[in-house]
mmCIF file of the N, C-alpha and C atoms, coordinates in Angstrom:
data_MODEL
# 
_entry.id   MODEL 
# 
loop_
_atom_site.group_PDB 
_atom_site.id 
_atom_site.type_symbol 
_atom_site.label_atom_id 
_atom_site.label_alt_id 
_atom_site.label_comp_id 
_atom_site.label_asym_id 
_atom_site.label_entity_id 
_atom_site.label_seq_id 
_atom_site.pdbx_PDB_ins_code 
_atom_site.Cartn_x 
_atom_site.Cartn_y 
_atom_site.Cartn_z 
_atom_site.occupancy 
_atom_site.B_iso_or_equiv 
_atom_site.pdbx_formal_charge 
_atom_site.auth_seq_id 
_atom_site.auth_comp_id 
_atom_site.auth_asym_id 
_atom_site.auth_atom_id 
_atom_site.pdbx_PDB_model_num 
ATOM 1   N N  . MET A 1 1  ? 0.817   -1.199 -0.014  1.00 0.00 ? 1  MET A N  1 
ATOM 2   C CA . MET A 1 1  ? 0.006   -0.024 -0.004  1.00 0.00 ? 1  MET A CA 1 
ATOM 3   C C  . MET A 1 1  ? 0.870   1.242  -0.003  1.00 0.00 ? 1  MET A C  1 
ATOM 4   N N  . GLU A 1 2  ? 1.945   1.183  0.704   1.00 0.00 ? 2  GLU A N  1 
ATOM 5   C CA . GLU A 1 2  ? 2.810   2.335  0.814   1.00 0.00 ? 2  GLU A CA 1 
ATOM 6   C C  . GLU A 1 2  ? 3.422   2.682  -0.538  1.00 0.00 ? 2  GLU A C  1 
ATOM 7   N N  . ASN A 1 3  ? 3.727   1.730  -1.337  1.00 0.00 ? 3  ASN A N  1 
ATOM 8   C CA . ASN A 1 3  ? 4.297   1.951  -2.650  1.00 0.00 ? 3  ASN A CA 1 
ATOM 9   C C  . ASN A 1 3  ? 3.288   2.656  -3.567  1.00 0.00 ? 3  ASN A C  1 
ATOM 10  N N  . ALA A 1 4  ? 2.054   2.268  -3.520  1.00 0.00 ? 4  ALA A N  1 
ATOM 11  C CA . ALA A 1 4  ? 1.011   2.895  -4.334  1.00 0.00 ? 4  ALA A CA 1 
ATOM 12  C C  . ALA A 1 4  ? 0.816   4.362  -3.926  1.00 0.00 ? 4  ALA A C  1 
ATOM 13  N N  . GLN A 1 5  ? 0.897   4.630  -2.631  1.00 0.00 ? 5  GLN A N  1 
ATOM 14  C CA . GLN A 1 5  ? 0.745   5.990  -2.175  1.00 0.00 ? 5  GLN A CA 1 
ATOM 15  C C  . GLN A 1 5  ? 1.885   6.863  -2.637  1.00 0.00 ? 5  GLN A C  1 
ATOM 16  N N  . GLU A 1 6  ? 3.091   6.348  -2.662  1.00 0.00 ? 6  GLU A N  1 
ATOM 17  C CA . GLU A 1 6  ? 4.238   7.101  -3.130  1.00 0.00 ? 6  GLU A CA 1 
ATOM 18  C C  . GLU A 1 6  ? 4.120   7.418  -4.629  1.00 0.00 ? 6  GLU A C  1 
ATOM 19  N N  . ILE A 1 7  ? 3.665   6.437  -5.385  1.00 0.00 ? 7  ILE A N  1 
ATOM 20  C CA . ILE A 1 7  ? 3.464   6.651  -6.809  1.00 0.00 ? 7  ILE A CA 1 
ATOM 21  C C  . ILE A 1 7  ? 2.407   7.695  -7.035  1.00 0.00 ? 7  ILE A C  1 
ATOM 22  N N  . LEU A 1 8  ? 1.313   7.637  -6.274  1.00 0.00 ? 8  LEU A N  1 
ATOM 23  C CA . LEU A 1 8  ? 0.231   8.603  -6.405  1.00 0.00 ? 8  LEU A CA 1 
ATOM 24  C C  . LEU A 1 8  ? 0.708   10.019 -6.019  1.00 0.00 ? 8  LEU A C  1 
ATOM 25  N N  . VAL A 1 9  ? 1.479   10.134 -4.970  1.00 0.00 ? 9  VAL A N  1 
ATOM 26  C CA . VAL A 1 9  ? 2.018   11.443 -4.560  1.00 0.00 ? 9  VAL A CA 1 
ATOM 27  C C  . VAL A 1 9  ? 2.950   11.987 -5.626  1.00 0.00 ? 9  VAL A C  1 
ATOM 28  N N  . ILE A 1 10 ? 3.798   11.164 -6.192  1.00 0.00 ? 10 ILE A N  1 
ATOM 29  C CA . ILE A 1 10 ? 4.721   11.603 -7.247  1.00 0.00 ? 10 ILE A CA 1 
ATOM 30  C C  . ILE A 1 10 ? 3.927   12.077 -8.473  1.00 0.00 ? 10 ILE A C  1 
ATOM 31  N N  . PHE A 1 11 ? 2.935   11.290 -8.862  1.00 0.00 ? 11 PHE A N  1 
ATOM 32  C CA . PHE A 1 11 ? 2.107   11.626 -10.040 1.00 0.00 ? 11 PHE A CA 1 
ATOM 33  C C  . PHE A 1 11 ? 1.363   12.941 -9.808  1.00 0.00 ? 11 PHE A C  1 
ATOM 34  N N  . LEU A 1 12 ? 0.743   13.109 -8.640  1.00 0.00 ? 12 LEU A N  1 
ATOM 35  C CA . LEU A 1 12 ? -0.018  14.333 -8.328  1.00 0.00 ? 12 LEU A CA 1 
ATOM 36  C C  . LEU A 1 12 ? 0.900   15.556 -8.224  1.00 0.00 ? 12 LEU A C  1 
ATOM 37  N N  . SER A 1 13 ? 2.081   15.374 -7.631  1.00 0.00 ? 13 SER A N  1 
ATOM 38  C CA . SER A 1 13 ? 2.976   16.533 -7.502  1.00 0.00 ? 13 SER A CA 1 
ATOM 39  C C  . SER A 1 13 ? 3.542   16.948 -8.861  1.00 0.00 ? 13 SER A C  1 
ATOM 40  N N  . THR A 1 14 ? 3.797   15.973 -9.721  1.00 0.00 ? 14 THR A N  1 
ATOM 41  C CA . THR A 1 14 ? 4.264   16.277 -11.075 1.00 0.00 ? 14 THR A CA 1 
ATOM 42  C C  . THR A 1 14 ? 3.175   16.982 -11.861 1.00 0.00 ? 14 THR A C  1 
ATOM 43  N N  . THR A 1 15 ? 1.952   16.516 -11.763 1.00 0.00 ? 15 THR A N  1 
ATOM 44  C CA . THR A 1 15 ? 0.831   17.120 -12.465 1.00 0.00 ? 15 THR A CA 1 
ATOM 45  C C  . THR A 1 15 ? 0.601   18.558 -11.916 1.00 0.00 ? 15 THR A C  1 
ATOM 46  N N  . LEU A 1 16 ? 0.699   18.755 -10.626 1.00 0.00 ? 16 LEU A N  1 
ATOM 47  C CA . LEU A 1 16 ? 0.559   20.071 -10.038 1.00 0.00 ? 16 LEU A CA 1 
ATOM 48  C C  . LEU A 1 16 ? 1.651   21.018 -10.531 1.00 0.00 ? 16 LEU A C  1 
ATOM 49  N N  . ALA A 1 17 ? 2.864   20.529 -10.593 1.00 0.00 ? 17 ALA A N  1 
ATOM 50  C CA . ALA A 1 17 ? 3.976   21.361 -11.069 1.00 0.00 ? 17 ALA A CA 1 
ATOM 51  C C  . ALA A 1 17 ? 3.790   21.757 -12.547 1.00 0.00 ? 17 ALA A C  1 
ATOM 52  N N  . ILE A 1 18 ? 3.313   20.802 -13.344 1.00 0.00 ? 18 ILE A N  1 
ATOM 53  C CA . ILE A 1 18 ? 3.078   21.129 -14.760 1.00 0.00 ? 18 ILE A CA 1 
ATOM 54  C C  . ILE A 1 18 ? 1.982   22.171 -14.899 1.00 0.00 ? 18 ILE A C  1 
ATOM 55  N N  . PHE A 1 19 ? 0.888   22.002 -14.196 1.00 0.00 ? 19 PHE A N  1 
ATOM 56  C CA . PHE A 1 19 ? -0.202  22.974 -14.245 1.00 0.00 ? 19 PHE A CA 1 
ATOM 57  C C  . PHE A 1 19 ? 0.216   24.327 -13.699 1.00 0.00 ? 19 PHE A C  1 
ATOM 58  N N  . LEU A 1 20 ? 1.077   24.315 -12.676 1.00 0.00 ? 20 LEU A N  1 
ATOM 59  C CA . LEU A 1 20 ? 1.550   25.576 -12.111 1.00 0.00 ? 20 LEU A CA 1 
ATOM 60  C C  . LEU A 1 20 ? 2.411   26.320 -13.151 1.00 0.00 ? 20 LEU A C  1 
ATOM 61  N N  . LEU A 1 21 ? 3.305   25.610 -13.825 1.00 0.00 ? 21 LEU A N  1 
ATOM 62  C CA . LEU A 1 21 ? 4.123   26.226 -14.871 1.00 0.00 ? 21 LEU A CA 1 
ATOM 63  C C  . LEU A 1 21 ? 3.283   26.705 -16.039 1.00 0.00 ? 21 LEU A C  1 
ATOM 64  N N  . LEU A 1 22 ? 2.316   25.922 -16.464 1.00 0.00 ? 22 LEU A N  1 
ATOM 65  C CA . LEU A 1 22 ? 1.404   26.342 -17.537 1.00 0.00 ? 22 LEU A CA 1 
ATOM 66  C C  . LEU A 1 22 ? 0.599   27.594 -17.135 1.00 0.00 ? 22 LEU A C  1 
ATOM 67  N N  . GLY A 1 23 ? 0.173   27.636 -15.878 1.00 0.00 ? 23 GLY A N  1 
ATOM 68  C CA . GLY A 1 23 ? -0.568  28.792 -15.398 1.00 0.00 ? 23 GLY A CA 1 
ATOM 69  C C  . GLY A 1 23 ? 0.297   30.081 -15.394 1.00 0.00 ? 23 GLY A C  1 
ATOM 70  N N  . ILE A 1 24 ? 1.545   29.922 -14.971 1.00 0.00 ? 24 ILE A N  1 
ATOM 71  C CA . ILE A 1 24 ? 2.451   31.065 -14.966 1.00 0.00 ? 24 ILE A CA 1 
ATOM 72  C C  . ILE A 1 24 ? 2.712   31.535 -16.409 1.00 0.00 ? 24 ILE A C  1 
ATOM 73  N N  . MET A 1 25 ? 2.942   30.596 -17.336 1.00 0.00 ? 25 MET A N  1 
ATOM 74  C CA . MET A 1 25 ? 3.148   30.941 -18.721 1.00 0.00 ? 25 MET A CA 1 
ATOM 75  C C  . MET A 1 25 ? 1.925   31.641 -19.310 1.00 0.00 ? 25 MET A C  1 
ATOM 76  N N  . LEU A 1 26 ? 0.746   31.138 -18.999 1.00 0.00 ? 26 LEU A N  1 
ATOM 77  C CA . LEU A 1 26 ? -0.487  31.737 -19.489 1.00 0.00 ? 26 LEU A CA 1 
ATOM 78  C C  . LEU A 1 26 ? -0.657  33.145 -18.922 1.00 0.00 ? 26 LEU A C  1 
ATOM 79  N N  . LEU A 1 27 ? -0.326  33.355 -17.654 1.00 0.00 ? 27 LEU A N  1 
ATOM 80  C CA . LEU A 1 27 ? -0.425  34.667 -17.036 1.00 0.00 ? 27 LEU A CA 1 
ATOM 81  C C  . LEU A 1 27 ? 0.532   35.665 -17.706 1.00 0.00 ? 27 LEU A C  1 
ATOM 82  N N  . VAL A 1 28 ? 1.745   35.210 -18.004 1.00 0.00 ? 28 VAL A N  1 
ATOM 83  C CA . VAL A 1 28 ? 2.711   36.098 -18.686 1.00 0.00 ? 28 VAL A CA 1 
ATOM 84  C C  . VAL A 1 28 ? 2.210   36.473 -20.069 1.00 0.00 ? 28 VAL A C  1 
ATOM 85  N N  . ILE A 1 29 ? 1.664   35.510 -20.798 1.00 0.00 ? 29 ILE A N  1 
ATOM 86  C CA . ILE A 1 29 ? 1.133   35.783 -22.141 1.00 0.00 ? 29 ILE A CA 1 
ATOM 87  C C  . ILE A 1 29 ? -0.051  36.750 -22.050 1.00 0.00 ? 29 ILE A C  1 
ATOM 88  N N  . CYS A 1 30 ? -0.925  36.561 -21.065 1.00 0.00 ? 30 CYS A N  1 
ATOM 89  C CA . CYS A 1 30 ? -2.070  37.494 -20.892 1.00 0.00 ? 30 CYS A CA 1 
ATOM 90  C C  . CYS A 1 30 ? -1.630  38.884 -20.572 1.00 0.00 ? 30 CYS A C  1 
ATOM 91  N N  . ILE A 1 31 ? -0.588  39.034 -19.768 1.00 0.00 ? 31 ILE A N  1 
ATOM 92  C CA . ILE A 1 31 ? -0.063  40.361 -19.445 1.00 0.00 ? 31 ILE A CA 1 
ATOM 93  C C  . ILE A 1 31 ? 0.509   41.030 -20.707 1.00 0.00 ? 31 ILE A C  1 
ATOM 94  N N  . LYS A 1 32 ? 1.253   40.256 -21.501 1.00 0.00 ? 32 LYS A N  1 
ATOM 95  C CA . LYS A 1 32 ? 1.799   40.803 -22.747 1.00 0.00 ? 32 LYS A CA 1 
ATOM 96  C C  . LYS A 1 32 ? 0.691   41.248 -23.702 1.00 0.00 ? 32 LYS A C  1 
ATOM 97  N N  . ILE A 1 33 ? -0.344  40.454 -23.798 1.00 0.00 ? 33 ILE A N  1 
ATOM 98  C CA . ILE A 1 33 ? -1.471  40.822 -24.674 1.00 0.00 ? 33 ILE A CA 1 
ATOM 99  C C  . ILE A 1 33 ? -2.174  42.059 -24.150 1.00 0.00 ? 33 ILE A C  1 
ATOM 100 N N  . ALA A 1 34 ? -2.340  42.150 -22.826 1.00 0.00 ? 34 ALA A N  1 
ATOM 101 C CA . ALA A 1 34 ? -3.000  43.327 -22.278 1.00 0.00 ? 34 ALA A CA 1 
ATOM 102 C C  . ALA A 1 34 ? -2.171  44.588 -22.522 1.00 0.00 ? 34 ALA A C  1 
ATOM 103 N N  . ASN A 1 35 ? -0.844  44.487 -22.387 1.00 0.00 ? 35 ASN A N  1 
ATOM 104 C CA . ASN A 1 35 ? 0.003   45.647 -22.675 1.00 0.00 ? 35 ASN A CA 1 
ATOM 105 C C  . ASN A 1 35 ? -0.060  46.037 -24.138 1.00 0.00 ? 35 ASN A C  1 
ATOM 106 N N  . HIS A 1 36 ? -0.127  45.047 -25.004 1.00 0.00 ? 36 HIS A N  1 
ATOM 107 C CA . HIS A 1 36 ? -0.216  45.321 -26.431 1.00 0.00 ? 36 HIS A CA 1 
ATOM 108 C C  . HIS A 1 36 ? -1.535  46.014 -26.759 1.00 0.00 ? 36 HIS A C  1 
ATOM 109 N N  . ILE A 1 37 ? -2.620  45.537 -26.177 1.00 0.00 ? 37 ILE A N  1 
ATOM 110 C CA . ILE A 1 37 ? -3.903  46.139 -26.402 1.00 0.00 ? 37 ILE A CA 1 
ATOM 111 C C  . ILE A 1 37 ? -3.928  47.578 -25.862 1.00 0.00 ? 37 ILE A C  1 
ATOM 112 N N  . LYS A 1 38 ? -3.246  47.796 -24.733 1.00 0.00 ? 38 LYS A N  1 
ATOM 113 C CA . LYS A 1 38 ? -3.167  49.132 -24.156 1.00 0.00 ? 38 LYS A CA 1 
ATOM 114 C C  . LYS A 1 38 ? -2.443  50.077 -25.112 1.00 0.00 ? 38 LYS A C  1 
ATOM 115 N N  . ARG A 1 39 ? -1.335  49.638 -25.695 1.00 0.00 ? 39 ARG A N  1 
ATOM 116 C CA . ARG A 1 39 ? -0.616  50.486 -26.660 1.00 0.00 ? 39 ARG A CA 1 
ATOM 117 C C  . ARG A 1 39 ? -1.472  50.782 -27.868 1.00 0.00 ? 39 ARG A C  1 
ATOM 118 N N  . ILE A 1 40 ? -2.177  49.787 -28.371 1.00 0.00 ? 40 ILE A N  1 
ATOM 119 C CA . ILE A 1 40 ? -3.054  49.980 -29.522 1.00 0.00 ? 40 ILE A CA 1 
ATOM 120 C C  . ILE A 1 40 ? -4.154  51.003 -29.210 1.00 0.00 ? 40 ILE A C  1 
ATOM 121 N N  . SER A 1 41 ? -4.733  50.892 -28.051 1.00 0.00 ? 41 SER A N  1 
ATOM 122 C CA . SER A 1 41 ? -5.815  51.854 -27.688 1.00 0.00 ? 41 SER A CA 1 
ATOM 123 C C  . SER A 1 41 ? -5.282  53.246 -27.503 1.00 0.00 ? 41 SER A C  1 
ATOM 124 N N  . GLU A 1 42 ? -4.052  53.387 -26.977 1.00 0.00 ? 42 GLU A N  1 
ATOM 125 C CA . GLU A 1 42 ? -3.457  54.716 -26.849 1.00 0.00 ? 42 GLU A CA 1 
ATOM 126 C C  . GLU A 1 42 ? -3.207  55.324 -28.216 1.00 0.00 ? 42 GLU A C  1 
ATOM 127 N N  . LYS A 1 43 ? -2.713  54.498 -29.153 1.00 0.00 ? 43 LYS A N  1 
ATOM 128 C CA . LYS A 1 43 ? -2.499  55.001 -30.521 1.00 0.00 ? 43 LYS A CA 1 
ATOM 129 C C  . LYS A 1 43 ? -3.814  55.395 -31.169 1.00 0.00 ? 43 LYS A C  1 
ATOM 130 N N  . ALA A 1 44 ? -4.844  54.604 -30.979 1.00 0.00 ? 44 ALA A N  1 
ATOM 131 C CA . ALA A 1 44 ? -6.157  54.918 -31.570 1.00 0.00 ? 44 ALA A CA 1 
ATOM 132 C C  . ALA A 1 44 ? -6.707  56.190 -30.947 1.00 0.00 ? 44 ALA A C  1 
ATOM 133 N N  . GLU A 1 45 ? -6.518  56.391 -29.669 1.00 0.00 ? 45 GLU A N  1 
ATOM 134 C CA . GLU A 1 45 ? -6.984  57.632 -29.040 1.00 0.00 ? 45 GLU A CA 1 
ATOM 135 C C  . GLU A 1 45 ? -6.211  58.852 -29.566 1.00 0.00 ? 45 GLU A C  1 
ATOM 136 N N  . ALA A 1 46 ? -4.914  58.689 -29.790 1.00 0.00 ? 46 ALA A N  1 
ATOM 137 C CA . ALA A 1 46 ? -4.123  59.800 -30.337 1.00 0.00 ? 46 ALA A CA 1 
ATOM 138 C C  . ALA A 1 46 ? -4.601  60.111 -31.772 1.00 0.00 ? 46 ALA A C  1 
ATOM 139 N N  . ILE A 1 47 ? -4.900  59.088 -32.536 1.00 0.00 ? 47 ILE A N  1 
ATOM 140 C CA . ILE A 1 47 ? -5.392  59.303 -33.912 1.00 0.00 ? 47 ILE A CA 1 
ATOM 141 C C  . ILE A 1 47 ? -6.733  60.033 -33.914 1.00 0.00 ? 47 ILE A C  1 
ATOM 142 N N  . THR A 1 48 ? -7.637  59.606 -33.031 1.00 0.00 ? 48 THR A N  1 
ATOM 143 C CA . THR A 1 48 ? -8.942  60.268 -32.970 1.00 0.00 ? 48 THR A CA 1 
ATOM 144 C C  . THR A 1 48 ? -8.789  61.731 -32.503 1.00 0.00 ? 48 THR A C  1 
ATOM 145 N N  . ASP A 1 49 ? -7.883  61.977 -31.588 1.00 0.00 ? 49 ASP A N  1 
ATOM 146 C CA . ASP A 1 49 ? -7.644  63.359 -31.175 1.00 0.00 ? 49 ASP A CA 1 
ATOM 147 C C  . ASP A 1 49 ? -7.132  64.207 -32.334 1.00 0.00 ? 49 ASP A C  1 
ATOM 148 N N  . ARG A 1 50 ? -6.242  63.667 -33.120 1.00 0.00 ? 50 ARG A N  1 
ATOM 149 C CA . ARG A 1 50 ? -5.743  64.390 -34.303 1.00 0.00 ? 50 ARG A CA 1 
ATOM 150 C C  . ARG A 1 50 ? -6.870  64.611 -35.320 1.00 0.00 ? 50 ARG A C  1 
ATOM 151 N N  . ALA A 1 51 ? -7.709  63.589 -35.493 1.00 0.00 ? 51 ALA A N  1 
ATOM 152 C CA . ALA A 1 51 ? -8.829  63.724 -36.428 1.00 0.00 ? 51 ALA A CA 1 
ATOM 153 C C  . ALA A 1 51 ? -9.792  64.794 -35.977 1.00 0.00 ? 51 ALA A C  1 
ATOM 154 N N  . GLU A 1 52 ? -10.029 64.857 -34.655 1.00 0.00 ? 52 GLU A N  1 
ATOM 155 C CA . GLU A 1 52 ? -10.925 65.924 -34.130 1.00 0.00 ? 52 GLU A CA 1 
ATOM 156 C C  . GLU A 1 52 ? -10.307 67.286 -34.360 1.00 0.00 ? 52 GLU A C  1 
ATOM 157 N N  . ASP A 1 53 ? -9.005  67.405 -34.140 1.00 0.00 ? 53 ASP A N  1 
ATOM 158 C CA . ASP A 1 53 ? -8.321  68.692 -34.380 1.00 0.00 ? 53 ASP A CA 1 
ATOM 159 C C  . ASP A 1 53 ? -8.407  69.105 -35.840 1.00 0.00 ? 53 ASP A C  1 
ATOM 160 N N  . ILE A 1 54 ? -8.224  68.130 -36.734 1.00 0.00 ? 54 ILE A N  1 
ATOM 161 C CA . ILE A 1 54 ? -8.327  68.431 -38.155 1.00 0.00 ? 54 ILE A CA 1 
ATOM 162 C C  . ILE A 1 54 ? -9.749  68.847 -38.548 1.00 0.00 ? 54 ILE A C  1 
ATOM 163 N N  . ALA A 1 55 ? -10.741 68.119 -37.997 1.00 0.00 ? 55 ALA A N  1 
ATOM 164 C CA . ALA A 1 55 ? -12.127 68.480 -38.278 1.00 0.00 ? 55 ALA A CA 1 
ATOM 165 C C  . ALA A 1 55 ? -12.459 69.863 -37.752 1.00 0.00 ? 55 ALA A C  1 
ATOM 166 N N  . ASP A 1 56 ? -11.963 70.193 -36.577 1.00 0.00 ? 56 ASP A N  1 
ATOM 167 C CA . ASP A 1 56 ? -12.201 71.536 -36.024 1.00 0.00 ? 56 ASP A CA 1 
ATOM 168 C C  . ASP A 1 56 ? -11.553 72.598 -36.905 1.00 0.00 ? 56 ASP A C  1 
ATOM 169 N N  . PHE A 1 57 ? -10.321 72.316 -37.371 1.00 0.00 ? 57 PHE A N  1 
ATOM 170 C CA . PHE A 1 57 ? -9.637  73.298 -38.240 1.00 0.00 ? 57 PHE A CA 1 
ATOM 171 C C  . PHE A 1 57 ? -10.443 73.524 -39.497 1.00 0.00 ? 57 PHE A C  1 
ATOM 172 N N  . PHE A 1 58 ? -10.895 72.431 -40.135 1.00 0.00 ? 58 PHE A N  1 
ATOM 173 C CA . PHE A 1 58 ? -11.632 72.613 -41.389 1.00 0.00 ? 58 PHE A CA 1 
ATOM 174 C C  . PHE A 1 58 ? -13.008 73.221 -41.171 1.00 0.00 ? 58 PHE A C  1 
ATOM 175 N N  . SER A 1 59 ? -13.604 72.968 -40.024 1.00 0.00 ? 59 SER A N  1 
ATOM 176 C CA . SER A 1 59 ? -14.919 73.608 -39.771 1.00 0.00 ? 59 SER A CA 1 
ATOM 177 C C  . SER A 1 59 ? -14.707 75.088 -39.544 1.00 0.00 ? 59 SER A C  1 
ATOM 178 N N  . LYS A 1 60 ? -13.653 75.486 -38.878 1.00 0.00 ? 60 LYS A N  1 
ATOM 179 C CA . LYS A 1 60 ? -13.400 76.915 -38.662 1.00 0.00 ? 60 LYS A CA 1 
ATOM 180 C C  . LYS A 1 60 ? -12.916 77.571 -39.934 1.00 0.00 ? 60 LYS A C  1 
ATOM 181 N N  . ALA A 1 61 ? -12.100 76.909 -40.702 1.00 0.00 ? 61 ALA A N  1 
ATOM 182 C CA . ALA A 1 61 ? -11.567 77.488 -41.951 1.00 0.00 ? 61 ALA A CA 1 
ATOM 183 C C  . ALA A 1 61 ? -12.592 77.356 -43.068 1.00 0.00 ? 61 ALA A C  1 
ATOM 184 N N  . GLY A 1 62 ? -13.485 76.435 -42.960 1.00 0.00 ? 62 GLY A N  1 
ATOM 185 C CA . GLY A 1 62 ? -14.477 76.223 -44.035 1.00 0.00 ? 62 GLY A CA 1 
ATOM 186 C C  . GLY A 1 62 ? -15.492 77.339 -44.107 1.00 0.00 ? 62 GLY A C  1 
ATOM 187 N N  . THR A 1 63 ? -15.891 77.917 -43.009 1.00 0.00 ? 63 THR A N  1 
ATOM 188 C CA . THR A 1 63 ? -16.903 78.965 -43.026 1.00 0.00 ? 63 THR A CA 1 
ATOM 189 C C  . THR A 1 63 ? -16.417 80.218 -43.748 1.00 0.00 ? 63 THR A C  1 
ATOM 190 N N  . PRO A 1 64 ? -15.249 80.769 -43.438 1.00 0.00 ? 64 PRO A N  1 
ATOM 191 C CA . PRO A 1 64 ? -14.796 81.935 -44.216 1.00 0.00 ? 64 PRO A CA 1 
ATOM 192 C C  . PRO A 1 64 ? -14.524 81.578 -45.665 1.00 0.00 ? 64 PRO A C  1 
ATOM 193 N N  . LEU A 1 65 ? -14.042 80.364 -45.883 1.00 0.00 ? 65 LEU A N  1 
ATOM 194 C CA . LEU A 1 65 ? -13.807 79.940 -47.273 1.00 0.00 ? 65 LEU A CA 1 
ATOM 195 C C  . LEU A 1 65 ? -15.108 79.858 -48.049 1.00 0.00 ? 65 LEU A C  1 
ATOM 196 N N  . ALA A 1 66 ? -16.143 79.353 -47.423 1.00 0.00 ? 66 ALA A N  1 
ATOM 197 C CA . ALA A 1 66 ? -17.422 79.242 -48.107 1.00 0.00 ? 66 ALA A CA 1 
ATOM 198 C C  . ALA A 1 66 ? -17.988 80.647 -48.390 1.00 0.00 ? 66 ALA A C  1 
ATOM 199 N N  . VAL A 1 67 ? -17.843 81.556 -47.434 1.00 0.00 ? 67 VAL A N  1 
ATOM 200 C CA . VAL A 1 67 ? -18.343 82.911 -47.651 1.00 0.00 ? 67 VAL A CA 1 
ATOM 201 C C  . VAL A 1 67 ? -17.563 83.587 -48.784 1.00 0.00 ? 67 VAL A C  1 
ATOM 202 N N  . GLY A 1 68 ? -16.260 83.381 -48.808 1.00 0.00 ? 68 GLY A N  1 
ATOM 203 C CA . GLY A 1 68 ? -15.457 83.948 -49.885 1.00 0.00 ? 68 GLY A CA 1 
ATOM 204 C C  . GLY A 1 68 ? -15.811 83.351 -51.211 1.00 0.00 ? 68 GLY A C  1 
ATOM 205 N N  . LYS A 1 69 ? -16.112 82.093 -51.245 1.00 0.00 ? 69 LYS A N  1 
ATOM 206 C CA . LYS A 1 69 ? -16.510 81.454 -52.520 1.00 0.00 ? 69 LYS A CA 1 
ATOM 207 C C  . LYS A 1 69 ? -17.872 81.993 -52.991 1.00 0.00 ? 69 LYS A C  1 
ATOM 208 N N  . ILE A 1 70 ? -18.790 82.193 -52.083 1.00 0.00 ? 70 ILE A N  1 
ATOM 209 C CA . ILE A 1 70 ? -20.124 82.747 -52.441 1.00 0.00 ? 70 ILE A CA 1 
ATOM 210 C C  . ILE A 1 70 ? -19.930 84.162 -52.988 1.00 0.00 ? 70 ILE A C  1 
ATOM 211 N N  . ILE A 1 71 ? -19.122 84.970 -52.338 1.00 0.00 ? 71 ILE A N  1 
ATOM 212 C CA . ILE A 1 71 ? -18.905 86.329 -52.798 1.00 0.00 ? 71 ILE A CA 1 
ATOM 213 C C  . ILE A 1 71 ? -18.267 86.309 -54.175 1.00 0.00 ? 71 ILE A C  1 
ATOM 214 N N  . SER A 1 72 ? -17.287 85.412 -54.364 1.00 0.00 ? 72 SER A N  1 
ATOM 215 C CA . SER A 1 72 ? -16.628 85.284 -55.663 1.00 0.00 ? 72 SER A CA 1 
ATOM 216 C C  . SER A 1 72 ? -17.621 84.881 -56.739 1.00 0.00 ? 72 SER A C  1 
ATOM 217 N N  . SER A 1 73 ? -18.511 83.949 -56.424 1.00 0.00 ? 73 SER A N  1 
ATOM 218 C CA . SER A 1 73 ? -19.510 83.533 -57.406 1.00 0.00 ? 73 SER A CA 1 
ATOM 219 C C  . SER A 1 73 ? -20.454 84.665 -57.781 1.00 0.00 ? 73 SER A C  1 
ATOM 220 N N  . VAL A 1 74 ? -20.877 85.424 -56.782 1.00 0.00 ? 74 VAL A N  1 
ATOM 221 C CA . VAL A 1 74 ? -21.779 86.582 -57.033 1.00 0.00 ? 74 VAL A CA 1 
ATOM 222 C C  . VAL A 1 74 ? -21.083 87.606 -57.906 1.00 0.00 ? 74 VAL A C  1 
ATOM 223 N N  . THR A 1 75 ? -19.828 87.924 -57.605 1.00 0.00 ? 75 THR A N  1 
ATOM 224 C CA . THR A 1 75 ? -19.114 88.909 -58.409 1.00 0.00 ? 75 THR A CA 1 
ATOM 225 C C  . THR A 1 75 ? -18.891 88.411 -59.846 1.00 0.00 ? 75 THR A C  1 
ATOM 226 N N  . ASP A 1 76 ? -18.651 87.126 -59.997 1.00 0.00 ? 76 ASP A N  1 
ATOM 227 C CA . ASP A 1 76 ? -18.499 86.551 -61.326 1.00 0.00 ? 76 ASP A CA 1 
ATOM 228 C C  . ASP A 1 76 ? -19.813 86.656 -62.105 1.00 0.00 ? 76 ASP A C  1 
ATOM 229 N N  . MET A 1 77 ? -20.936 86.394 -61.456 1.00 0.00 ? 77 MET A N  1 
ATOM 230 C CA . MET A 1 77 ? -22.233 86.497 -62.105 1.00 0.00 ? 77 MET A CA 1 
ATOM 231 C C  . MET A 1 77 ? -22.529 87.938 -62.526 1.00 0.00 ? 77 MET A C  1 
ATOM 232 N N  . ILE A 1 78 ? -22.151 88.899 -61.668 1.00 0.00 ? 78 ILE A N  1 
ATOM 233 C CA . ILE A 1 78 ? -22.374 90.305 -61.980 1.00 0.00 ? 78 ILE A CA 1 
ATOM 234 C C  . ILE A 1 78 ? -21.497 90.715 -63.174 1.00 0.00 ? 78 ILE A C  1 
ATOM 235 N N  . ARG A 1 79 ? -20.263 90.264 -63.203 1.00 0.00 ? 79 ARG A N  1 
ATOM 236 C CA . ARG A 1 79 ? -19.366 90.593 -64.304 1.00 0.00 ? 79 ARG A CA 1 
ATOM 237 C C  . ARG A 1 79 ? -19.886 89.994 -65.620 1.00 0.00 ? 79 ARG A C  1 
ATOM 238 N N  . LYS A 1 80 ? -20.406 88.778 -65.569 1.00 0.00 ? 80 LYS A N  1 
ATOM 239 C CA . LYS A 1 80 ? -20.905 88.110 -66.783 1.00 0.00 ? 80 LYS A CA 1 
ATOM 240 C C  . LYS A 1 80 ? -22.131 88.868 -67.305 1.00 0.00 ? 80 LYS A C  1 
ATOM 241 N N  . ARG A 1 81 ? -23.014 89.325 -66.440 1.00 0.00 ? 81 ARG A N  1 
ATOM 242 C CA . ARG A 1 81 ? -24.207 90.042 -66.854 1.00 0.00 ? 81 ARG A CA 1 
ATOM 243 C C  . ARG A 1 81 ? -23.834 91.399 -67.430 1.00 0.00 ? 81 ARG A C  1 
ATOM 244 N N  . GLY A 1 82 ? -22.796 92.026 -66.870 1.00 0.00 ? 82 GLY A N  1 
ATOM 245 C CA . GLY A 1 82 ? -22.370 93.326 -67.377 1.00 0.00 ? 82 GLY A CA 1 
ATOM 246 C C  . GLY A 1 82 ? -21.779 93.240 -68.785 1.00 0.00 ? 82 GLY A C  1 
ATOM 247 N N  . LYS A 1 83 ? -21.152 92.127 -69.125 1.00 0.00 ? 83 LYS A N  1 
ATOM 248 C CA . LYS A 1 83 ? -20.541 91.957 -70.447 1.00 0.00 ? 83 LYS A CA 1 
ATOM 249 C C  . LYS A 1 83 ? -21.590 91.709 -71.513 1.00 0.00 ? 83 LYS A C  1 
ATOM 250 N N  . HIS A 1 84 ? -22.728 91.149 -71.184 1.00 0.00 ? 84 HIS A N  1 
ATOM 251 C CA . HIS A 1 84 ? -23.751 90.807 -72.173 1.00 0.00 ? 84 HIS A CA 1 
ATOM 252 C C  . HIS A 1 84 ? -24.564 91.952 -72.547 1.00 0.00 ? 84 HIS A C  1 
# 
């Protein structure tokens, strides 16, 4: 009986050590993946901030540009009517 118990203890301790090592490896991989996802989300946030800045710039610059284009169109129409 004692021999069977020793074999069982060796088998269980080996299995426990294997699962412990696999768990540690899995934890390290999960931490690496989490850090990678964090870097990706920071880059995406920076890109969206830049896109918002660009959109704000064009919305502010677009209004005077549109007014200038309308005035230019009106003056062109007046010039064309004056020539006819």
